N, C-alpha and C positions, 0 to 999 in steps of 0.2 A: 495220598493214599497209603502212606507207610504204615499207619496204625491199623489199616484194614487188610494188610497182606495175609493171605491164607485164611481169611474169615469169610463166612457166608454174609453177604451184604444186601442181597436182593433175591426175591422169589417171584417167578413168572409162570403164569398159566397160559399155555397155547391151546386154543380150543376152536372147534368149528362154529360155535355160537357164543360169541363174547358177551352179548347183551343178556342172554339167559344165564350164563355163568355168573355174571356180575350180580344179578338179582339173587341167585341161589346163595352165593357166599355172603352177601349183605344180610340175608335172612338167617343164615346158619351161624356165621362167625361174628357178625356185627360190624363188618368193615364199612367204612365210608369209601366212596369212589369219586374220582374226578377225571375229566378228559385231560390228557397230557398236553394238548395244544400243539403237538408236532405236526408240521405242515405236510410231511412226506409219508405219514402213516397214521393209522388209527390205533391208539394205545390208551388204555385206561389205567390210571394210577390207583393203587390200593392204599388206604390209610388205616392204620391201627391207632385209634385215637387221633392225635394230631401228627403222627409220624408216618411218612411215606415208607412203605416196606416192600412193595411189590407192584406187579402190573399184570394186565390181562390183554392178550392180543389174539386176533384171528389167525388161523393157520395160513402162513404165507405160501405163495405158489411153489417155492423151492422145497417146502416141507409137505407138499401134497401127499396124502395117504398116511401121514404120521398120526397115530392116535392122540387124543387130547392128553396133555401131561403137564405136570409141574416140574420146573427146573430151578436149580439154585445157582446164583452168581457168586463166584469166589473172587475177592479182590486180590489183584496182583499189581506189581509196579511196572511190569513190561509184558503186555499180552503176547506179543510176537515171540519173545524169548520163552515164556512159559508154554506156549503152544508147541514150540520146538522140543522142550523138555518132556511134554506129554508124549509126543511121538517117539522120542528116544527111549522112554520108559515102557513102550509097548502099547500106549493108548493111540487114539486116532483124532485127527482134526476133521470135524464134520462140516463146519462152515466158518468162513472168515480166515484171518482177522479182518474186521471191518470197523469203520468209524460210524458212530451216530452223531451227526453234527450237534455241537454244543452240549453233548451228553458224555461221550466217552468212546472207548474202543473195546471191542469184545471179540471172542471166538468161542464157538460151540465145539466142545471136545467130548471124548469119552475115555473112561479108564480102560485098562487092558481087558476087562470082562465085558465091556459094552455099556456100562452105566454112564449116562450123559450128565454133563454139567457145563457151566459157562465161566470162562475167564473174563474178568472185567477190570478196566482201569478208567476212572472218571476223569473228565476234563478239568474239574476243579480239585484243588488240593485241600479244600476245606473238609474237615471231619464232621460228619453229621452227629448231632446229639441224639442218642437212641435210648429208649426206656429199657429197663431190665428185661431179660428174656422171658420172665414169667408174667409180663404185662399182658392184659387182654388183647387178643388178636395177633400177637407176635408169634413167631416160630419159637417154640420152647424146646424142640428136639429135632435132630437130623439123624436119619437112620438109613444106612446103605444095605440094601438086599443085594449082596455081591455074588458074582459068579464063583469066586473063591475068596473067603473072608481074609485069610492070612496074606494072600498075594495083594489083595486090595489095600490092606493096611500098609504093606511095604511101599506101595505106589503112592498113596496119599501122604504118608508121613515123610517120605523122601521128598515129595514135590513141595509140600507146604509147611513142613516142620510141625505137624500136629503132635500133641503129647499123648503118649500111651498111658492109659490108666488101668484100672482093674479089668479083668475079664470074667464074665459070668458063664457058668456051665449051664447050657440050655438042654442038656440031655441029648436026645436023638437029633436035635437041631444044631448041636455043636456049640462052639464058643461065641459068646457075644462080647465083642471087644469095645469097651468104653473109651472115649477119647475127648480131648479138649482142643478146640481151635484157638482159644485164648487162655485166660486164667481159669475159667470155670468149665466143668464137664458139660458138654452140650450135644453129644451124639454117641452113636454106637453103630457097629457094623457086624454082619454075620454072613455066612454062606447061605444063600437063598434056598428054601426047600424046593424039591422038584416040581411041585404044582405051580410055582411062580415061573412063568415062561422066560422072562427077561430080567436082568439086573436093573435096578433103578434106585434113585434116592427118594425117600419118603419123608415128607415134612409134617410135623405135628403142630397144629395151631392151638393156641391157648383159648379155652372157653370157660364159661362160668361153672358148669357142671355137666358131666358127660351124659347122664340120663336125659336131661332136658335137651341137650344138643342132639342126641340121637333122634328124639322126636322131631326136632326141626329138620334134620336131614331127610327123614322119611316124608314129612309133610310137604317138603319142597322138591320131591322127585328124586332124591338120592337114595343110595342103598348102603346098608351096614355090611361090611365084609367080615369084621371081627370085633367082638366086645359087646358091652363094656367089660373091660378086664383090668384088674389091679396089678401093677408092676412093682418091683422092689422100690422102696422109698415111699410107698403109699399113693402114688399117682394113678389116676384112672385114665384109660385110653380107649379110643375107638379108631378103627380103620374103615374107611368109607370109599364109595364111588360117588362122584357128582353126576348129575343127569346126563352129561355128555360122555361120561366114562373115565374121567381123570381120577386117579387114586390120590387120596389125601388122608390125613389123620387128625384127630382132635385129642386134647389132653386137658386134665384139670385135677387139682388136689381133692375136688369134691365129686362124689358120684351123683 
């Protein structure tokens, strides 16, 4: 896992209707899905092309009442140690650490502002071969709507060693801090606007073209929250809700 330390390595949807969500994202993003085959839980694996990149599960009893949401798994070499570091830095341990037999160890945590993410260490030391982040169906961008953008940057950079890149002036919305978890820029964070009630991580899935994707979202029961909009660099984005209410985003170089 050394090569994955501090990087997003998995994306997971927790929802009240996993089968409906599976169909929705198959139709909108083009993912293939398979059953995980785990004996102790129902879990669907998401494939972007031939690559496993995430999963879908029903809301477990211990999370009853939690709205549907996407979470990102960040690879670490010691889940327990990093969970302790999260708490020491003002974050919270929400669940775990716990083992998934033959898969790995995880802990659900939150940053000091309340945005949740997952710490993970796999049982195997083999490094997966992954396509480039602009490949269809992959996550092309990671965006944190933070309680306080500057404090969030201090937390994540100290915890994972993320690299600080340029910052963009967003006017009344403040500063948008770009960052890299590895060699290439792959995310940004900002202080959330007042109309967004809770801090959260937003994940942008690559699609063929955003106008066509917007029509697929609406035709399959989802909603468009924002866009299509062009962002610096010429990429087009959409921010959306799936039919169960989970927030996600789509991106493409083509409108």
